[in-house]
DOMIMI-59538 format. One line per field, with one value per residue (C-alpha): residue number from 1; residue in three letters; chain; x, y, z. Coordinates in Angstrom, 3 decimals. Each point is the difference from the previous one (the first is absolute). Layout:
# residues N
n NUM,...
res ALA,...
chain A,...
x X,...
y Y,...
z Z,...
# end
This chain:
# residues 87
n 1,2,3,4,5,6,7,8,9,10,11,12,13,14,15,16,17,18,19,20,21,22,23,24,25,26,27,28,29,30,31,32,33,34,35,36,37,38,39,40,41,42,43,44,45,46,47,48,49,50,51,52,53,54,55,56,57,58,59,60,61,62,63,64,65,66,67,68,69,70,71,72,73,74,75,76,77,78,79,80,81,82,83,84,85,86,87
res MET,ARG,LEU,LEU,LEU,ALA,LEU,MET,ALA,LEU,SER,ALA,ILE,THR,ILE,ALA,GLN,LEU,GLY,VAL,GLY,SER,LEU,ASP,GLY,ARG,ASP,ALA,PRO,ASN,ALA,ALA,ILE,THR,SER,GLY,ALA,ILE,VAL,ILE,ALA,LEU,VAL,LYS,VAL,ARG,ILE,ILE,LEU,ARG,GLU,PHE,MET,GLU,VAL,ARG,HIS,ALA,PRO,VAL,LEU,LEU,CYS,ARG,LEU,THR,ASP,LEU,TRP,ILE,VAL,LEU,ALA,GLY,VAL,GLY,LEU,LEU,GLY,CYS,TYR,PHE,VAL,GLY,MET,ALA,LEU
chain A,A,A,A,A,A,A,A,A,A,A,A,A,A,A,A,A,A,A,A,A,A,A,A,A,A,A,A,A,A,A,A,A,A,A,A,A,A,A,A,A,A,A,A,A,A,A,A,A,A,A,A,A,A,A,A,A,A,A,A,A,A,A,A,A,A,A,A,A,A,A,A,A,A,A,A,A,A,A,A,A,A,A,A,A,A,A
x 13.350,-1.150,1.529,-1.661,-3.376,0.666,0.937,-3.154,-2.094,1.628,-0.722,-3.642,-0.334,1.532,-2.506,-2.827,1.304,-0.061,-3.577,-0.967,1.610,-2.064,-3.384,-1.042,0.085,-0.362,2.868,-1.272,1.711,-1.862,0.735,-0.849,2.236,2.873,-0.282,-0.085,3.094,1.886,-0.993,0.989,3.367,0.561,-0.767,2.598,2.537,-0.582,0.496,3.210,1.326,-0.778,1.039,2.643,1.661,0.103,-1.845,-1.855,3.115,0.845,-0.549,-3.593,0.662,1.082,-3.047,-2.302,1.816,-0.359,-3.702,-0.326,1.783,-2.446,-2.986,1.386,0.752,-3.545,-1.541,2.195,-0.833,-3.719,-0.040,1.738,-2.381,-3.164,1.248,0.921,-3.467,-1.589,1.972
y -47.206,0.778,3.488,0.660,-0.936,2.240,2.858,-0.497,-0.079,3.229,1.629,-1.076,1.247,3.345,0.391,-0.926,2.540,2.702,-0.949,0.183,3.422,1.391,-1.366,3.177,3.220,2.211,1.780,-0.895,-2.952,-3.294,-2.455,-3.117,0.929,1.050,-3.170,-2.107,1.698,-0.574,-3.673,-0.521,1.637,-2.297,-3.058,1.219,0.442,-3.574,-1.364,1.998,-1.148,-3.650,-0.304,2.625,0.324,-3.791,0.034,-3.075,-2.095,1.721,-1.539,-0.067,2.706,2.482,-0.841,0.639,3.202,1.407,-0.879,1.711,3.064,0.170,-0.274,2.666,2.309,-0.481,0.662,3.070,1.412,-0.629,1.227,3.248,0.485,-0.519,2.019,2.804,-0.134,0.268,3.103
z -24.898,3.543,-0.133,-3.330,1.467,3.012,-2.305,-2.048,3.180,1.202,-3.359,0.135,3.572,-0.993,-2.818,2.397,2.489,-2.657,-0.750,3.663,0.280,-2.849,1.118,1.712,-2.009,3.053,1.701,3.474,1.697,-0.151,2.813,-2.020,-2.918,2.256,2.088,-3.142,-1.385,3.271,0.136,-3.637,0.695,2.982,-2.131,-2.492,2.811,1.139,-3.510,-0.401,3.376,-0.668,-3.604,-0.734,3.402,0.489,3.326,-1.261,0.690,3.293,3.439,1.214,2.587,-2.653,-2.126,2.951,0.947,-3.513,0.043,3.379,-1.379,-2.899,2.358,2.338,-2.924,-1.278,3.405,0.410,-3.432,0.296,3.596,-0.922,-2.903,2.029,2.970,-2.400,-1.522,3.453,0.925
# end
């Protein structure tokens, strides 16, 4: 039942992400939409790690390390995006 709920949540998040991606009809990059899409993707990664890769039952250190990896990936992606926009 828990996996079914996680799958339904991932499906809903995917549909929301598609909606966020189509908010702006312009071809120019929009920082708010791009940041939102990256954050939504990172939330999906965390759900997948916890529920489908069984990190939920792993030792606390592994749980914290996967959370740290998600944060670092998010900072790296957003940092690269904003630095690229500034150049």
